[in-house]
C-alpha positions, -999 to +999 in steps of 0.1 A: +057+806+206+058+792+241+027+771+231+047+754+203+076+748+227+055+731+252+037+710+225+074+698+213+083+692+248+053+672+254+060+650+222+094+643+233+084+634+266+059+608+254+086+592+231+110+593+260+085+576+284+078+548+258+113+542+253+126+541+288+098+520+303+107+494+277+139+489+297+123+492+330+140+524+339+123+555+354+114+581+328+111+619+332+077+632+324+057+663+326+038+677+356+004+660+362-015+691+352+002+689+316+009+652+312-028+638+320-049+663+297-023+656+268-024+618+273-063+620+275-065+639+242-047+610+225-069+584+236-099+569+217-132+565+231-124+528+234-093+533+251-110+558+276-135+532+284-109+506+288-090+525+318-124+523+337-124+484+333-109+463+365-112+426+358-098+400+380-065+384+371-083+351+359-061+326+345-027+344+345+000+322+355+037+328+354+051+325+319+019+323+303+007+359+306+008+366+270-016+337+261-039+344+289-075+355+280-070+389+296-038+395+276-054+405+243-078+430+262-047+445+279-029+449+244-061+465+230-061+491+258-093+476+272-080+471+309-071+498+334-059+474+362-061+440+376-067+426+409-057+395+431-027+386+408+003+378+431+040+378+426+066+400+411+071+378+380+035+376+371+028+413+376+060+421+354+049+400+327+015+415+327+027+450+330+051+445+300+021+439+278+006+470+288+035+493+286+052+476+254+023+462+233-007+485+239-010+516+216-005+544+244+017+523+268-005+532+297+005+511+329-020+489+348-026+494+385-024+462+404-048+458+434-053+431+462-073+426+494-045+433+517-068+434+547-048+427+577-014+420+565+002+402+534+020+372+540+028+383+575-008+382+588-019+404+617-050+401+638-084+403+619-093+441+619-118+437+648-092+421+668-066+447+657-090+475+669-091+460+704-055+471+708-067+509+710-031+515+699-031+538+669+009+539+664+007+500+665-024+499+641-006+521+616+027+502+616+007+469+608-005+488+576+030+501+569+045+466+570+015+453+548+024+479+525+063+470+524+055+435+518+028+439+493+046+465+472+078+445+472+056+417+455+044+441+428+011+452+444+003+488+443-034+491+454-051+477+486-086+475+491-085+484+528-094+499+553-129+487+558-143+513+581-179+502+581-195+506+616-215+477+626-237+470+657-248+436+645-227+407+652-249+385+632-233+402+601-201+383+593-181+412+580-180+426+616-148+410+616-133+431+589-142+463+607-132+484+639-163+479+658-193+499+669-179+532+676-176+564+655-148+582+672-126+551+674-134+539+640-123+573+626-091+571+644-083+538+631-093+548+596-068+575+597-040+553+611-046+527+585-045+551+555-014+568+568+001+534+572-005+523+536+002+556+518+027+570+542+022+605+529+041+596+497+025+574+470+055+575+446+076+559+473+084+523+463+069+510+496+038+528+496+005+518+482-028+532+473-055+528+498-092+522+493-117+531+520-148+509+520-176+503+517-191+536+508-216+537+527-235+521+556-227+486+545-225+476+581-261+481+588-279+456+567-315+445+579-314+412+598-276+412+597-277+395+565-249+403+541-257+424+511-291+433+524-311+464+525-299+492+546-323+522+556-317+550+579-321+586+586-298+612+574-290+625+608-280+589+619-258+587+585-239+619+594-238+616+633-229+578+635-220+560+601-203+585+580-175+600+602-150+570+597-153+574+558-149+611+561-118+606+585-103+585+559-110+611+532-095+638+553-065+616+558-059+617+520-071+584+509-067+577+471-097+558+464-130+547+476-151+516+470-189+516+467-210+494+489-235+466+478-264+479+497-289+507+487-289+542+504-324+561+502-338+535+480-309+537+454-280+511+453-249+530+464-232+521+431-256+543+415-264+568+439-253+604+428-263+619+461-237+597+478-211+596+452-212+632+440-231+653+464-217+640+496-183+624+486-170+651+462-190+683+468-193+682+506-161+663+516-139+674+485-127+639+477-103+641+446-096+605+441-113+577+422-141+555+431-143+518+422-174+495+425-172+463+445-171+430+428-198+430+402-216+459+418-228+475+384-243+441+372-259+435+405-279+468+402-301+447+379-313+425+404-319+455+428-342+466+399-325+493+384-326+481+348-303+462+324-266+463+323-264+492+299-290+513+320-269+504+353-237+511+339-247+546+327-266+551+361-232+543+378-211+565+356-233+596+361-235+590+399-196+594+401-184+557+397-150+556+379-139+521+377-160+489+372-148+459+391-155+425+370-189+435+358-175+448+324-208+468+320-186+500+313-165+482+287-197+466+268-222+495+272-207+529+275-201+534+239-235+526+231-248+548+258-226+577+245-238+573+209-274+573+221-269+605+241-274+587+276-239+599+289-215+627+278-177+627+269-175+648+299-188+621+323-163+596+306-134+621+307-139+627+344-136+591+354-107+585+330-088+615+343-091+603+379-077+569+372-048+585+352-042+606+381-040+579+405-013+560+383+006+592+378+006+599+416+018+564+422+047+572+399+036+543+374+042+564+343+076+572+353+082+535+363+058+511+357+080+483+371+088+502+403+075+475+426+090+447+407+121+435+426+124+399+432+152+402+456+135+428+478+105+407+479+128+377+492+141+399+518+110+419+530+081+395+528+075+374+559+107+386+573+115+377+611+113+414+620+078+417+607+068+384+622+082+396+655+060+425+654+030+404+646+036+384+675+035+416+696+004+429+679-016+398+684-009+396+720-019+434+724-052+426+708-063+396+730-091+404+755-093+387+788-130+383+795-127+364+829-101+353+851-118+341+883-095+327+907-064+339+889-058+307+870-041+329+843-012+333+840-004+298+839+026+285+856+056+272+835+055+237+852+032+206+854+011+191+828-011+212+806-037+196+780-049+212+748-084+202+733-106+215+705-105+217+668-083+248+668-052+239+689-033+225+661-050+241+630-026+262+609-051+274+583-074+289+609-049+311+626-050+340+603-087+343+599-109+356+570-096+376+544-060+364+545-058+364+507-021+365+505-012+342+535+008+310+530-014+285+551+017+264+558+034+289+580+012+300+607+022+289+642-005+268+660-010+269+698+005+236+702+036+248+685+037+280+702+035+264+737+062+238+728+084+267+716+081+291+744+080+266+775+101+240+760+107+208+785+095+229+816+058+220+809+045+186+797+019+193+770-006+168+761-035+171+736-067+156+722-091+170+696-123+162+718-147+175+690-149+188+656-160+224+646-195+213+640-217+185+638-215+162+607-247+178+592-236+214+599-202+207+584-216+194+552-231+229+547-204+252+556-169+250+543-148+258+574-120+270+553-124+273+515-091+291+511-070+261+520-096+233+523-068+205+528-057+221+560-087+212+579-095+174+581-127+162+599-121+136+626-145+109+615-146+094+650-181+096+668-187+124+691-184+100+721-150+085+709-135+119+707-148+131+742-138+097+757-102+103+743-101+138+759-113+130+792-085+102+793-060+129+785-076+153+813-070+127+840-034+130+834-032+170+833-031+198+858-047+225+836-071+220+808-071+245+780-101+243+755-093+261+722-127+266+708-148+291+687-155+298+651-137+284+619-118+313+599-145+314+573-175+312+597-172+351+598-163+374+571-180+380+538-212+360+533-208+345+567-239+358+585-253+337+613-287+337+633-271+318+660-239+331+673-233+308+703-206+282+704-215+252+683-233+224+703-204+199+699-182+222+713-203+231+742-206+193+749-168+189+750-163+221+774-190+209+799-176+175+800-141+190+807-156+212+835-171+182+851-136+169+857-133+195+884-098+207+872-089+242+862-104+250+826-093+277+805-114+288+775-091+301+748-118+316+722-114+320+685-139+344+669-146+369+642-177+384+660-189+390+695-206+357+705-236+348+729-214+335+757-237+336+787-235+299+796-197+299+793-194+329+812-214+314+842-195+281+840-160+287+830-136+308+854-112+318+828-119+331+793-093+345+768-106+359+737-079+358+709-099+366+678-080+352+649-043+364+658-025+359+625+007+344+616+022+342+650-008+330+667+006+301+688+035+323+700+013+353+710-012+331+727+016+315+746+029+348+756-006+357+772-012+325+787+021+324+805+022+359+816+051+370+794+026+396+780-001+410+804-032+412+784-044+446+776-071+446+748-105+462+752-136+452+733-147+476+704-180+458+700-206+450+726-212+413+734-251+406+737-265+381+762-287+367+732-296+376+696-328+392+707-309+421+721-293+430+687-286+456+676-270+465+709-243+491+715-233+514+742-240+549+728-277+544+722-304+570+727-326+570+758-365+564+755-391+585+774-395+556+797-358+544+804-352+515+829-349+531+862-331+503+881-296+492+875-299+456+887-316+444+854-349+438+872-380+441+850-402+471+852-437+473+838-442+502+815-404+506+810-384+500+780-369+464+790-375+428+780-396+401+798-369+377+795-335+392+796-320+422+813-311+453+791-273+452+798-251+434+776-229+404+786-197+424+781-198+462+775-179+482+748-146+491+761-143+462+786-113+439+791-095+426+821-058+424+831-036+402+854-033+434+874-058+458+886-063+495+881-077+520+904-092+556+892-094+585+915-093+623+915-113+630+884-113+667+878-119+694+851-103+727+845-135+747+849-171+741+853-178+761+820-161+769+790-169+791+759-166+781+722-129+793+719-118+776+752-106+740+760-114+720+789-087+700+804-099+667+821-075+647+844-078+616+864-052+595+885-049+558+876-030+537+899-017+500+891-029+483+923-022+446+915+008+424+914+019+428+878+030+457+855+004+463+829-013+486+803-046+502+808-068+518+781-082+551+800-115+559+781-132+593+782-169+597+774-193+627+773-230+631+775-248+662+761-278+664+785-300+686+764-301+691+726-322+702+699-322+665+688-319+636+710-283+627+720-265+595+731-264+585+767-225+583+762-200+591+733-164+581+734-142+613+728-109+602+739-087+574+750-051+567+760-031+535+765-008+537+793+019+514+810+022+513+847+044+493+868+029+475+899+022+503+924+028+531+901+004+560+898-002+584+867-021+613+859-038+610+826-048+643+811-074+647+783-084+679+763-117+686+751-125+715+726-156+727+709-152+702+681-157+672+705-191+687+714-205+691+678-230+670+662-253+673+632-285+688+639-320+684+623-307+708+595-276+686+591-255+715+605-224+706+624-225+727+654-222+725+693-252+737+713-246+756+748-258+737+777-248+711+803-225+682+796-213+651+817-179+639+814-171+601+823-136+588+826-129+551+833-120+515+823-149+508+801-182+524+788-200+513+819-180+538+841-202+558+862-175+584+876-183+617+861-181+656+866-203+681+848-194+713+829-215+739+808-207+751+774-218+788+775-224+813+745 
C-alpha cells in the first residue's frame, strides 16, 4: 500500500513540476534519492545520452533562441547544458525551450569560464595568489558568483589548480604557482567562495576544479603536450590541490588534455575512477575539456566511437563540444561496447547536480534582470577589486626608495600599456566589458588630480612589426589595441622629448593580455626587444625610472634587474587596474604581494622551483661560483633571480627569537613554533610570514624545503608581533614508495622567514 501511495505522489509531483515551472515559480519536488531514479526510469536512451551532451551556445542571440541551430536539439532532449552564453534574457529564453518544449522538461545547466571575476574582473589567478590572503581570495570568488548567477550562470569552470613550474607554459597565469601547500589552500578558498556551502542559494554556483590531472607539467612548456611523471611525484606534489578541492566539496571536475601514464586523461580509468572516485570519494560529475573526446583520436586512441566509449567507461560524464557521446553511444550500446549501467551512472550524476542547484524546483532561479542591474559591476564590487589588485602586486626592487612617488612635480608615462583598457583584465576575462577597465593614465589622473603634472608618450609598440603580425595581442577585443605605425625611432624620439620635461619616468611595459594564457607558450620569456630599447633609452636620461611590469608569467628579467632601480610587478590587475596601481605608486597602499612562482635567470634553468630535491653532489657554496663535479651550470648560477615567496615593501621587517615548544614530539602531539616580527621601517605595512620544513632523512628522498604554514600580518611602524604556528603529524606526512601517506620518525628542520631563501631555522625530532 505504501508503495502505491509513493507512486501516486511521484506522479503528482512530476505534473506539479511541469505546471509550475512554466510560470517560472518554484515547484515542490520529492527528495533527491526518490526524484532522480524516478526521472531516470522515464528517460529513453536518446534522452539519457542527451543529458551528457554539452555544446557551446553557438548562434544563440536574444529574441532568436527558438530559431537557433541548438534549439531543436534542446527540444528533442539532446542537450544537458550550454556554456558561454551570457545575459539573463538569453538564458531565460533557452531554458524556456528545455522546460516547456522538451518531453521531460529537464532544465539545462549554464556554464561559463568565470575565472577571475565576471564583469568585475580581479587580478589573474597567478597574481591573485600573490596576495597570500585566503579570505580575500575566497571573497573574489563569492563576488564573481554573485554577479554571474545574477546573470543566469550557475556553473563556472574554475578554479584551475594545476601546479606549474615552467613559466614557458602560458596557462601558468591561470593557476596559483608552483607550491602544493599554497595551491591547496587557494583551491579550498575558491571552491568555498563559489559554492558557499549551499548550491541551492540563488547566488551560489557550481565550481569545477580543473584540469584533472597534471596539465601544468607539459614537456617543453608547450600547451596540450605530453606529461610523464612518477606516481610518487603525482601524489606528493601535483595531486594535492585537486584533492583539496574535492575535500572542500567541489561539485564537478574537468578532465585535462594531456595523457597520464600513456593514456589521455579523458579516457584514463585509473585517474577518473580509481583515484578520483574510489580513493578520493568524489561524488560529483566529470566533464571533458573543449573537444577532449574527439582529440583522443589524434592521441592515437581510435575513432570517435571508440574514444567516446573509452571516455564513458573511464568515468567521464559530460562531453564538451565533441558530440561523441551524442553521435556514438547508442551504437556502442547496441554493439555491447558499453552498458546501460555505464550510461545511467553518468546521467544520474548530471541530474543530481541539477537537483542540488535547485533547478528542478526553479529552472529560472538565476534569471532576474533587475538583480543583474544592481549586482553586476557594482561600486562595492569594484572598490573591492581595487583593494585586491593592490594587495596582489609584488615590489621586486626599490633601490634608492624611489617609490612611493611624491604627489608633486611632473611624472611621465611610457609604453604600450599605460592607456590600454582591454589589456588591464588579462587573459580569460570572458565576461568582461573591455570599455570599462581603468587605465594607468586614468587612474593617476583620478587619484592625484592637479597636484601632479602627468605627461605621456607611447615610446614603442608591444612587439616589432613582424612579431605583431604573428601574435594577436588581444583577440577578445581587437579594436582596443591599435598599433602605432610610426617607426621605432620616431616613437622613441617623442618619448625622449617628453622625458626631458619630467621628474620621474614610469615605463609601463610587459606582455599583452593574450601573450599568456591558453595556447600562449613562449620559448623566450624576456621583454620584447622594442620594449627593452625604449627602457634603455629612458635610463640614459639619468632620471629616476620606475618599471611597472605587466605579465602573466614569471619573466627573465636579469638585464632589467641590473639596470632599473625600481620594479613593480602588477600582473594583470583587472577592472580597477589604474586606480590600484596609482594607490601603490603613491604609497596609499604599501605593497605586500609575494611571488608564488620562482623567477628564473634564463630559460635554461627551467623547470626551476624552490622545493627541489638535492642531488648526491649538491653545490656547496652559496655565492653562485662554479664548482667542478657538482650539480651546477657552466654559464649561470643555480639560484633564481627572484625566489618563491619573495616580495619587498616600502618598510622593512626584522625576524628574531625563533623558538619551538619542544625539541621532540610524538605522533599525537603538536609542535608550537613562534617568531617575533618587527616593523623596522618608516611605513605601516603587511608581511607574509612563511614557515617551511625539511625532513632530513626519509625512506624516499625529500625536498630541501616545503611550505607548511603562512600568516599575513599587519604591523604599524615600530610595532612587534609574535607569530605562532602549529605543526601536527599531518604536516609531516608524505607518500612513500608504496604510496602510503605517512610520517616517518626522525629529524626535521623548521625555517621561518620572509621568503623561501630564509636560513633561520631550528630542529626537532619526531619520535615513535
